[in-house]
VEXBA-920359 format. One record per residue (C-alpha): x, y, z; chain; residue in three letters; residue number from 1. Coordinates in pm, whole numbers. Last residue first. Example, Ala and Ser with C-alpha at 12.3 -4.5 7.8 and 13.67 -1.06 7.14 Angstrom:
REM residues 2
@c1=1367, c2=-106, c3=714, bati=A, zake=SER, dofi=2 .
@c1=1230, c2=-450, c3=780, bati=A, zake=ALA, dofi=1 .
//
This chain:
REM residues 294
@c1=1237, c2=-2425, c3=-1338, bati=A, zake=LYS, dofi=294 .
@c1=1197, c2=-2356, c3=-965, bati=A, zake=LEU, dofi=293 .
@c1=1350, c2=-2675, c3=-831, bati=A, zake=GLU, dofi=292 .
@c1=1654, c2=-2615, c3=-1055, bati=A, zake=ASN, dofi=291 .
@c1=1713, c2=-2291, c3=-867, bati=A, zake=ILE, dofi=290 .
@c1=1773, c2=-2491, c3=-551, bati=A, zake=ASP, dofi=289 .
@c1=1565, c2=-2372, c3=-259, bati=A, zake=VAL, dofi=288 .
@c1=1739, c2=-2345, c3=79, bati=A, zake=HIS, dofi=287 .
@c1=1518, c2=-2336, c3=385, bati=A, zake=GLU, dofi=286 .
@c1=1500, c2=-2088, c3=669, bati=A, zake=ILE, dofi=285 .
@c1=1297, c2=-2115, c3=991, bati=A, zake=SER, dofi=284 .
@c1=1416, c2=-1906, c3=1285, bati=A, zake=LYS, dofi=283 .
@c1=1480, c2=-1575, c3=1112, bati=A, zake=LEU, dofi=282 .
@c1=1563, c2=-1371, c3=1422, bati=A, zake=PRO, dofi=281 .
@c1=1380, c2=-1041, c3=1469, bati=A, zake=GLN, dofi=280 .
@c1=1395, c2=-696, c3=1312, bati=A, zake=GLY, dofi=279 .
@c1=1328, c2=-809, c3=956, bati=A, zake=PHE, dofi=278 .
@c1=1625, c2=-611, c3=822, bati=A, zake=ILE, dofi=277 .
@c1=1897, c2=-727, c3=1065, bati=A, zake=PHE, dofi=276 .
@c1=1738, c2=-1073, c3=1088, bati=A, zake=SER, dofi=275 .
@c1=1771, c2=-1103, c3=711, bati=A, zake=GLY, dofi=274 .
@c1=2141, c2=-1015, c3=718, bati=A, zake=ALA, dofi=273 .
@c1=2214, c2=-1278, c3=983, bati=A, zake=VAL, dofi=272 .
@c1=1992, c2=-1548, c3=835, bati=A, zake=ALA, dofi=271 .
@c1=2100, c2=-1485, c3=474, bati=A, zake=PHE, dofi=270 .
@c1=2465, c2=-1515, c3=578, bati=A, zake=GLU, dofi=269 .
@c1=2395, c2=-1841, c3=761, bati=A, zake=ALA, dofi=268 .
@c1=2197, c2=-1978, c3=466, bati=A, zake=ILE, dofi=267 .
@c1=2484, c2=-1929, c3=222, bati=A, zake=ASN, dofi=266 .
@c1=2391, c2=-2101, c3=-103, bati=A, zake=ASP, dofi=265 .
@c1=2128, c2=-1835, c3=-168, bati=A, zake=SER, dofi=264 .
@c1=1810, c2=-1954, c3=-338, bati=A, zake=THR, dofi=263 .
@c1=1616, c2=-1845, c3=-34, bati=A, zake=THR, dofi=262 .
@c1=1327, c2=-1952, c3=185, bati=A, zake=ALA, dofi=261 .
@c1=1180, c2=-1797, c3=498, bati=A, zake=PHE, dofi=260 .
@c1=910, c2=-1893, c3=743, bati=A, zake=ARG, dofi=259 .
@c1=725, c2=-1675, c3=995, bati=A, zake=HIS, dofi=258 .
@c1=465, c2=-1860, c3=1200, bati=A, zake=GLN, dofi=257 .
@c1=196, c2=-1648, c3=1360, bati=A, zake=PRO, dofi=256 .
@c1=-13, c2=-1789, c3=1646, bati=A, zake=GLU, dofi=255 .
@c1=-378, c2=-1719, c3=1563, bati=A, zake=ALA, dofi=254 .
@c1=-613, c2=-1648, c3=1854, bati=A, zake=ALA, dofi=253 .
@c1=-660, c2=-1282, c3=1753, bati=A, zake=ASP, dofi=252 .
@c1=-793, c2=-1390, c3=1416, bati=A, zake=GLY, dofi=251 .
@c1=-606, c2=-1430, c3=1089, bati=A, zake=ALA, dofi=250 .
@c1=-760, c2=-1208, c3=825, bati=A, zake=LEU, dofi=249 .
@c1=-931, c2=-1382, c3=537, bati=A, zake=GLN, dofi=248 .
@c1=-1274, c2=-1218, c3=538, bati=A, zake=GLU, dofi=247 .
@c1=-1228, c2=-1131, c3=169, bati=A, zake=ARG, dofi=246 .
@c1=-1293, c2=-763, c3=242, bati=A, zake=ARG, dofi=245 .
@c1=-1057, c2=-773, c3=541, bati=A, zake=THR, dofi=244 .
@c1=-786, c2=-957, c3=349, bati=A, zake=LEU, dofi=243 .
@c1=-803, c2=-698, c3=71, bati=A, zake=ILE, dofi=242 .
@c1=-801, c2=-399, c3=307, bati=A, zake=ASP, dofi=241 .
@c1=-509, c2=-538, c3=506, bati=A, zake=THR, dofi=240 .
@c1=-305, c2=-594, c3=190, bati=A, zake=LEU, dofi=239 .
@c1=-377, c2=-240, c3=74, bati=A, zake=GLU, dofi=238 .
@c1=-262, c2=-103, c3=411, bati=A, zake=ARG, dofi=237 .
@c1=49, c2=-322, c3=401, bati=A, zake=THR, dofi=236 .
@c1=135, c2=-193, c3=56, bati=A, zake=THR, dofi=235 .
@c1=104, c2=164, c3=187, bati=A, zake=GLU, dofi=234 .
@c1=342, c2=83, c3=473, bati=A, zake=GLU, dofi=233 .
@c1=604, c2=-79, c3=247, bati=A, zake=ALA, dofi=232 .
@c1=579, c2=158, c3=-51, bati=A, zake=SER, dofi=231 .
@c1=852, c2=404, c3=31, bati=A, zake=SER, dofi=230 .
@c1=852, c2=781, c3=78, bati=A, zake=VAL, dofi=229 .
@c1=1128, c2=1040, c3=87, bati=A, zake=VAL, dofi=228 .
@c1=1014, c2=1400, c3=139, bati=A, zake=ARG, dofi=227 .
@c1=1227, c2=1669, c3=-27, bati=A, zake=VAL, dofi=226 .
@c1=1289, c2=2009, c3=132, bati=A, zake=GLY, dofi=225 .
@c1=1554, c2=1880, c3=373, bati=A, zake=PRO, dofi=224 .
@c1=1810, c2=1795, c3=101, bati=A, zake=GLY, dofi=223 .
@c1=1818, c2=1537, c3=-176, bati=A, zake=LEU, dofi=222 .
@c1=2168, c2=1408, c3=-102, bati=A, zake=ALA, dofi=221 .
@c1=2121, c2=1395, c3=276, bati=A, zake=HIS, dofi=220 .
@c1=1784, c2=1222, c3=239, bati=A, zake=ARG, dofi=219 .
@c1=1941, c2=959, c3=12, bati=A, zake=ILE, dofi=218 .
@c1=2239, c2=910, c3=244, bati=A, zake=PRO, dofi=217 .
@c1=2007, c2=838, c3=538, bati=A, zake=GLY, dofi=216 .
@c1=1750, c2=637, c3=340, bati=A, zake=VAL, dofi=215 .
@c1=2006, c2=382, c3=227, bati=A, zake=LEU, dofi=214 .
@c1=1830, c2=85, c3=389, bati=A, zake=LEU, dofi=213 .
@c1=1506, c2=220, c3=248, bati=A, zake=PRO, dofi=212 .
@c1=1653, c2=150, c3=-100, bati=A, zake=PHE, dofi=211 .
@c1=1641, c2=-229, c3=-98, bati=A, zake=HIS, dofi=210 .
@c1=1264, c2=-233, c3=-150, bati=A, zake=THR, dofi=209 .
@c1=1303, c2=-53, c3=-482, bati=A, zake=CYS, dofi=208 .
@c1=1102, c2=244, c3=-605, bati=A, zake=GLY, dofi=207 .
@c1=1199, c2=474, c3=-321, bati=A, zake=LEU, dofi=206 .
@c1=959, c2=750, c3=-411, bati=A, zake=VAL, dofi=205 .
@c1=1091, c2=1105, c3=-404, bati=A, zake=VAL, dofi=204 .
@c1=876, c2=1400, c3=-300, bati=A, zake=THR, dofi=203 .
@c1=919, c2=1780, c3=-319, bati=A, zake=ASP, dofi=202 .
@c1=1036, c2=1799, c3=-678, bati=A, zake=ILE, dofi=201 .
@c1=1127, c2=2136, c3=-828, bati=A, zake=GLY, dofi=200 .
@c1=1338, c2=1975, c3=-1097, bati=A, zake=ARG, dofi=199 .
@c1=1659, c2=2155, c3=-996, bati=A, zake=ASP, dofi=198 .
@c1=1813, c2=1830, c3=-874, bati=A, zake=ARG, dofi=197 .
@c1=1667, c2=1499, c3=-987, bati=A, zake=LEU, dofi=196 .
@c1=1941, c2=1430, c3=-1241, bati=A, zake=PRO, dofi=195 .
@c1=2201, c2=1451, c3=-956, bati=A, zake=GLU, dofi=194 .
@c1=2043, c2=1155, c3=-774, bati=A, zake=VAL, dofi=193 .
@c1=2319, c2=912, c3=-879, bati=A, zake=THR, dofi=192 .
@c1=2612, c2=1144, c3=-807, bati=A, zake=ALA, dofi=191 .
@c1=2490, c2=1215, c3=-454, bati=A, zake=GLY, dofi=190 .
@c1=2413, c2=847, c3=-390, bati=A, zake=VAL, dofi=189 .
@c1=2764, c2=739, c3=-494, bati=A, zake=LEU, dofi=188 .
@c1=2935, c2=1012, c3=-292, bati=A, zake=ALA, dofi=187 .
@c1=2720, c2=946, c3=13, bati=A, zake=ARG, dofi=186 .
@c1=2798, c2=573, c3=-15, bati=A, zake=VAL, dofi=185 .
@c1=3172, c2=642, c3=-19, bati=A, zake=ALA, dofi=184 .
@c1=3151, c2=889, c3=270, bati=A, zake=PRO, dofi=183 .
@c1=2957, c2=634, c3=478, bati=A, zake=THR, dofi=182 .
@c1=2588, c2=636, c3=572, bati=A, zake=ASP, dofi=181 .
@c1=2518, c2=261, c3=575, bati=A, zake=PHE, dofi=180 .
@c1=2425, c2=253, c3=944, bati=A, zake=ILE, dofi=179 .
@c1=2255, c2=593, c3=923, bati=A, zake=ASP, dofi=178 .
@c1=1903, c2=462, c3=984, bati=A, zake=GLU, dofi=177 .
@c1=1996, c2=361, c3=1339, bati=A, zake=ASN, dofi=176 .
@c1=1702, c2=205, c3=1523, bati=A, zake=GLU, dofi=175 .
@c1=1559, c2=146, c3=1174, bati=A, zake=LEU, dofi=174 .
@c1=1835, c2=-116, c3=1113, bati=A, zake=TRP, dofi=173 .
@c1=1943, c2=-292, c3=1428, bati=A, zake=GLN, dofi=172 .
@c1=2311, c2=-323, c3=1516, bati=A, zake=GLU, dofi=171 .
@c1=2531, c2=-634, c3=1525, bati=A, zake=GLN, dofi=170 .
@c1=2479, c2=-642, c3=1150, bati=A, zake=LEU, dofi=169 .
@c1=2702, c2=-349, c3=1068, bati=A, zake=HIS, dofi=168 .
@c1=3011, c2=-516, c3=922, bati=A, zake=ALA, dofi=167 .
@c1=2830, c2=-828, c3=801, bati=A, zake=GLY, dofi=166 .
@c1=3006, c2=-806, c3=465, bati=A, zake=SER, dofi=165 .
@c1=2707, c2=-970, c3=294, bati=A, zake=ALA, dofi=164 .
@c1=2480, c2=-688, c3=413, bati=A, zake=LEU, dofi=163 .
@c1=2716, c2=-426, c3=276, bati=A, zake=GLU, dofi=162 .
@c1=2741, c2=-605, c3=-58, bati=A, zake=HIS, dofi=161 .
@c1=2363, c2=-650, c3=-86, bati=A, zake=GLU, dofi=160 .
@c1=2307, c2=-284, c3=-3, bati=A, zake=VAL, dofi=159 .
@c1=2570, c2=-154, c3=-245, bati=A, zake=VAL, dofi=158 .
@c1=2451, c2=-385, c3=-524, bati=A, zake=GLU, dofi=157 .
@c1=2095, c2=-265, c3=-481, bati=A, zake=VAL, dofi=156 .
@c1=2208, c2=100, c3=-483, bati=A, zake=PHE, dofi=155 .
@c1=2389, c2=41, c3=-814, bati=A, zake=SER, dofi=154 .
@c1=2049, c2=-5, c3=-981, bati=A, zake=SER, dofi=153 .
@c1=1979, c2=365, c3=-937, bati=A, zake=ALA, dofi=152 .
@c1=1782, c2=481, c3=-1243, bati=A, zake=PRO, dofi=151 .
@c1=1617, c2=823, c3=-1196, bati=A, zake=CYS, dofi=150 .
@c1=1259, c2=875, c3=-1308, bati=A, zake=GLY, dofi=149 .
@c1=1102, c2=1219, c3=-1307, bati=A, zake=TYR, dofi=148 .
@c1=723, c2=1233, c3=-1274, bati=A, zake=VAL, dofi=147 .
@c1=514, c2=1546, c3=-1334, bati=A, zake=ASP, dofi=146 .
@c1=176, c2=1526, c3=-1163, bati=A, zake=VAL, dofi=145 .
@c1=-123, c2=1661, c3=-1355, bati=A, zake=GLY, dofi=144 .
@c1=-255, c2=1318, c3=-1451, bati=A, zake=ALA, dofi=143 .
@c1=-330, c2=1244, c3=-1086, bati=A, zake=ASP, dofi=142 .
@c1=-407, c2=883, c3=-987, bati=A, zake=LEU, dofi=141 .
@c1=-340, c2=734, c3=-1330, bati=A, zake=ASP, dofi=140 .
@c1=-46, c2=975, c3=-1343, bati=A, zake=GLN, dofi=139 .
@c1=118, c2=803, c3=-1047, bati=A, zake=ILE, dofi=138 .
@c1=67, c2=451, c3=-1178, bati=A, zake=ALA, dofi=137 .
@c1=172, c2=540, c3=-1533, bati=A, zake=ARG, dofi=136 .
@c1=486, c2=721, c3=-1419, bati=A, zake=THR, dofi=135 .
@c1=567, c2=440, c3=-1179, bati=A, zake=TYR, dofi=134 .
@c1=537, c2=170, c3=-1446, bati=A, zake=ALA, dofi=133 .
@c1=746, c2=356, c3=-1707, bati=A, zake=GLY, dofi=132 .
@c1=910, c2=23, c3=-1791, bati=A, zake=SER, dofi=131 .
@c1=1250, c2=187, c3=-1840, bati=A, zake=ARG, dofi=130 .
@c1=1249, c2=310, c3=-1478, bati=A, zake=ILE, dofi=129 .
@c1=1166, c2=-36, c3=-1342, bati=A, zake=THR, dofi=128 .
@c1=1431, c2=-197, c3=-1563, bati=A, zake=LEU, dofi=127 .
@c1=1702, c2=47, c3=-1457, bati=A, zake=ASN, dofi=126 .
@c1=1629, c2=1, c3=-1088, bati=A, zake=THR, dofi=125 .
@c1=1440, c2=266, c3=-895, bati=A, zake=ALA, dofi=124 .
@c1=1451, c2=620, c3=-762, bati=A, zake=LEU, dofi=123 .
@c1=1134, c2=806, c3=-859, bati=A, zake=VAL, dofi=122 .
@c1=1100, c2=1183, c3=-842, bati=A, zake=GLY, dofi=121 .
@c1=770, c2=1365, c3=-799, bati=A, zake=VAL, dofi=120 .
@c1=649, c2=1710, c3=-904, bati=A, zake=ARG, dofi=119 .
@c1=293, c2=1781, c3=-794, bati=A, zake=ARG, dofi=118 .
@c1=425, c2=2073, c3=-582, bati=A, zake=THR, dofi=117 .
@c1=237, c2=1943, c3=-279, bati=A, zake=ARG, dofi=116 .
@c1=351, c2=1583, c3=-290, bati=A, zake=THR, dofi=115 .
@c1=290, c2=1338, c3=-5, bati=A, zake=SER, dofi=114 .
@c1=-46, c2=1172, c3=-73, bati=A, zake=ASN, dofi=113 .
@c1=39, c2=1142, c3=-442, bati=A, zake=ILE, dofi=112 .
@c1=375, c2=981, c3=-355, bati=A, zake=ALA, dofi=111 .
@c1=218, c2=730, c3=-114, bati=A, zake=ALA, dofi=110 .
@c1=-40, c2=645, c3=-377, bati=A, zake=ARG, dofi=109 .
@c1=236, c2=574, c3=-631, bati=A, zake=ALA, dofi=108 .
@c1=414, c2=351, c3=-382, bati=A, zake=GLY, dofi=107 .
@c1=90, c2=156, c3=-329, bati=A, zake=PRO, dofi=106 .
@c1=57, c2=113, c3=-709, bati=A, zake=ALA, dofi=105 .
@c1=422, c2=4, c3=-738, bati=A, zake=ILE, dofi=104 .
@c1=438, c2=-252, c3=-456, bati=A, zake=VAL, dofi=103 .
@c1=264, c2=-549, c3=-611, bati=A, zake=GLY, dofi=102 .
@c1=-49, c2=-748, c3=-534, bati=A, zake=ILE, dofi=101 .
@c1=-137, c2=-1109, c3=-615, bati=A, zake=VAL, dofi=100 .
@c1=-463, c2=-1291, c3=-538, bati=A, zake=PRO, dofi=99 .
@c1=-420, c2=-1670, c3=-543, bati=A, zake=VAL, dofi=98 .
@c1=-442, c2=-1924, c3=-830, bati=A, zake=ASP, dofi=97 .
@c1=-154, c2=-1783, c3=-1031, bati=A, zake=LEU, dofi=96 .
@c1=-189, c2=-1731, c3=-1406, bati=A, zake=VAL, dofi=95 .
@c1=-363, c2=-1396, c3=-1456, bati=A, zake=GLN, dofi=94 .
@c1=-239, c2=-1215, c3=-1146, bati=A, zake=GLN, dofi=93 .
@c1=114, c2=-1331, c3=-1224, bati=A, zake=ALA, dofi=92 .
@c1=84, c2=-1195, c3=-1577, bati=A, zake=LEU, dofi=91 .
@c1=-33, c2=-856, c3=-1452, bati=A, zake=ARG, dofi=90 .
@c1=242, c2=-837, c3=-1190, bati=A, zake=LEU, dofi=89 .
@c1=529, c2=-954, c3=-1412, bati=A, zake=ALA, dofi=88 .
@c1=764, c2=-685, c3=-1536, bati=A, zake=ALA, dofi=87 .
@c1=680, c2=-382, c3=-1322, bati=A, zake=ALA, dofi=86 .
@c1=610, c2=-592, c3=-1012, bati=A, zake=THR, dofi=85 .
@c1=930, c2=-789, c3=-1069, bati=A, zake=ALA, dofi=84 .
@c1=1131, c2=-465, c3=-1078, bati=A, zake=THR, dofi=83 .
@c1=946, c2=-326, c3=-776, bati=A, zake=ASN, dofi=82 .
@c1=1018, c2=-636, c3=-570, bati=A, zake=CYS, dofi=81 .
@c1=778, c2=-706, c3=-284, bati=A, zake=ALA, dofi=80 .
@c1=552, c2=-917, c3=-505, bati=A, zake=ILE, dofi=79 .
@c1=288, c2=-978, c3=-238, bati=A, zake=VAL, dofi=78 .
@c1=92, c2=-1302, c3=-251, bati=A, zake=MET, dofi=77 .
@c1=-239, c2=-1401, c3=-96, bati=A, zake=ILE, dofi=76 .
@c1=-372, c2=-1708, c3=85, bati=A, zake=LYS, dofi=75 .
@c1=-42, c2=-1899, c3=78, bati=A, zake=VAL, dofi=74 .
@c1=-84, c2=-2274, c3=44, bati=A, zake=ASP, dofi=73 .
@c1=280, c2=-2376, c3=2, bati=A, zake=HIS, dofi=72 .
@c1=240, c2=-2473, c3=-363, bati=A, zake=LYS, dofi=71 .
@c1=144, c2=-2113, c3=-437, bati=A, zake=SER, dofi=70 .
@c1=484, c2=-2002, c3=-303, bati=A, zake=LEU, dofi=69 .
@c1=664, c2=-2210, c3=-566, bati=A, zake=TRP, dofi=68 .
@c1=430, c2=-2091, c3=-841, bati=A, zake=ARG, dofi=67 .
@c1=501, c2=-1731, c3=-750, bati=A, zake=GLY, dofi=66 .
@c1=875, c2=-1787, c3=-737, bati=A, zake=ALA, dofi=65 .
@c1=877, c2=-1941, c3=-1083, bati=A, zake=GLN, dofi=64 .
@c1=644, c2=-1670, c3=-1211, bati=A, zake=LEU, dofi=63 .
@c1=877, c2=-1400, c3=-1081, bati=A, zake=ALA, dofi=62 .
@c1=1186, c2=-1563, c3=-1232, bati=A, zake=PHE, dofi=61 .
@c1=1023, c2=-1590, c3=-1577, bati=A, zake=SER, dofi=60 .
@c1=905, c2=-1227, c3=-1571, bati=A, zake=ARG, dofi=59 .
@c1=1249, c2=-1116, c3=-1459, bati=A, zake=VAL, dofi=58 .
@c1=1416, c2=-1302, c3=-1745, bati=A, zake=GLU, dofi=57 .
@c1=1170, c2=-1167, c3=-2002, bati=A, zake=ASP, dofi=56 .
@c1=1218, c2=-811, c3=-1876, bati=A, zake=GLU, dofi=55 .
@c1=1591, c2=-840, c3=-1924, bati=A, zake=THR, dofi=54 .
@c1=1828, c2=-824, c3=-1629, bati=A, zake=ARG, dofi=53 .
@c1=1988, c2=-513, c3=-1474, bati=A, zake=THR, dofi=52 .
@c1=1714, c2=-456, c3=-1216, bati=A, zake=GLY, dofi=51 .
@c1=1691, c2=-820, c3=-1109, bati=A, zake=TYR, dofi=50 .
@c1=1987, c2=-812, c3=-871, bati=A, zake=PRO, dofi=49 .
@c1=1983, c2=-1085, c3=-747, bati=A, zake=CYS, dofi=48 .
@c1=1985, c2=-1434, c3=-901, bati=A, zake=ARG, dofi=47 .
@c1=2129, c2=-1609, c3=-594, bati=A, zake=LYS, dofi=46 .
@c1=1913, c2=-1402, c3=-362, bati=A, zake=THR, dofi=45 .
@c1=1577, c2=-1519, c3=-493, bati=A, zake=ASP, dofi=44 .
@c1=1419, c2=-1434, c3=-158, bati=A, zake=GLY, dofi=43 .
@c1=1099, c2=-1615, c3=-63, bati=A, zake=PHE, dofi=42 .
@c1=909, c2=-1510, c3=249, bati=A, zake=TYR, dofi=41 .
@c1=621, c2=-1703, c3=408, bati=A, zake=TYR, dofi=40 .
@c1=445, c2=-1474, c3=655, bati=A, zake=VAL, dofi=39 .
@c1=199, c2=-1570, c3=929, bati=A, zake=SER, dofi=38 .
@c1=-52, c2=-1308, c3=1038, bati=A, zake=GLU, dofi=37 .
@c1=-135, c2=-1234, c3=1402, bati=A, zake=HIS, dofi=36 .
@c1=94, c2=-928, c3=1423, bati=A, zake=PRO, dofi=35 .
@c1=-63, c2=-753, c3=1123, bati=A, zake=LEU, dofi=34 .
@c1=94, c2=-404, c3=1126, bati=A, zake=ALA, dofi=33 .
@c1=438, c2=-519, c3=1247, bati=A, zake=THR, dofi=32 .
@c1=448, c2=-844, c3=1048, bati=A, zake=ALA, dofi=31 .
@c1=338, c2=-660, c3=733, bati=A, zake=ILE, dofi=30 .
@c1=593, c2=-380, c3=778, bati=A, zake=ALA, dofi=29 .
@c1=866, c2=-637, c3=838, bati=A, zake=ARG, dofi=28 .
@c1=768, c2=-830, c3=526, bati=A, zake=ALA, dofi=27 .
@c1=792, c2=-506, c3=327, bati=A, zake=VAL, dofi=26 .
@c1=1143, c2=-428, c3=451, bati=A, zake=THR, dofi=25 .
@c1=1214, c2=-801, c3=404, bati=A, zake=LEU, dofi=24 .
@c1=1167, c2=-729, c3=34, bati=A, zake=GLY, dofi=23 .
@c1=1523, c2=-597, c3=25, bati=A, zake=GLY, dofi=22 .
@c1=1682, c2=-937, c3=99, bati=A, zake=LEU, dofi=21 .
@c1=1684, c2=-1090, c3=-249, bati=A, zake=GLY, dofi=20 .
@c1=1479, c2=-1075, c3=-568, bati=A, zake=SER, dofi=19 .
@c1=1161, c2=-1051, c3=-362, bati=A, zake=ASP, dofi=18 .
@c1=854, c2=-1259, c3=-283, bati=A, zake=PHE, dofi=17 .
@c1=605, c2=-1240, c3=4, bati=A, zake=VAL, dofi=16 .
@c1=342, c2=-1507, c3=64, bati=A, zake=GLY, dofi=15 .
@c1=88, c2=-1434, c3=337, bati=A, zake=ILE, dofi=14 .
@c1=44, c2=-1748, c3=544, bati=A, zake=PRO, dofi=13 .
@c1=-269, c2=-1956, c3=602, bati=A, zake=ARG, dofi=12 .
@c1=-425, c2=-1877, c3=938, bati=A, zake=THR, dofi=11 .
@c1=-770, c2=-1781, c3=809, bati=A, zake=ASP, dofi=10 .
@c1=-958, c2=-1702, c3=1131, bati=A, zake=GLY, dofi=9 .
@c1=-807, c2=-1805, c3=1466, bati=A, zake=ALA, dofi=8 .
@c1=-1124, c2=-1718, c3=1656, bati=A, zake=LEU, dofi=7 .
@c1=-1323, c2=-1965, c3=1447, bati=A, zake=ASN, dofi=6 .
@c1=-1058, c2=-2230, c3=1507, bati=A, zake=GLU, dofi=5 .
@c1=-1085, c2=-2173, c3=1882, bati=A, zake=ILE, dofi=4 .
@c1=-1466, c2=-2200, c3=1868, bati=A, zake=ASP, dofi=3 .
@c1=-1429, c2=-2539, c3=1699, bati=A, zake=SER, dofi=2 .
@c1=-1521, c2=-2609, c3=1336, bati=A, zake=MET, dofi=1 .
//
């Protein structure tokens, strides 16, 4: 092996899978924190949202995506979808031939690190809430924390609809977190989070990777005394630790290649909306027919 190859380290990509576009919030955090790493992102946009489907369906979809990414020589896989993590993480870890991590355990750690009252709310899809995955993950870390789940599957539909409309995509998300902060969205978010009021919570976990795009209305609805945390940064820290221990980090000489795949029939729409979330143009996008996954 040449000196240049030694400096490059393990240049195989990190696989990232989500039900649609929301997981690009995690992919962005990875690309920002690990600038020498390549990312291969798969968004199952045509079958989004997952949160209203059955657990068996989500488990099947997640394994299909995982097997597809495995064929592309990823060195580790991140299930960037909370619903798929709740339904399929353990099974994926058992059957896939690469390490697999999800976003729920990191989100739980972020909540534990944030809360002072030890009363935590979780906003997530219906399936994630029904699974009890966040309650278990949080209480495994601190059994004295009270966890209040609040289903918010409609948030996914709002985000995907807004992204598809293209109305805001000339701007950059994160540079203006209030892009989706409209009166209609505020009304929907306010009504949805109502069960979390008067619970004494001081922290809410965004238990879906779509939800950070609605962080402005969510913060407004919850009020200034409640911290809002997501799993993207904590997931990236866990990913970095694993790759470091396994000596699989790409070296400083590595030239990252970011590739994207989607089941969406509209590649142009995926490219524009994805660039808005990822923070840079999606230069390499391929369409994957659902029949290829089955």
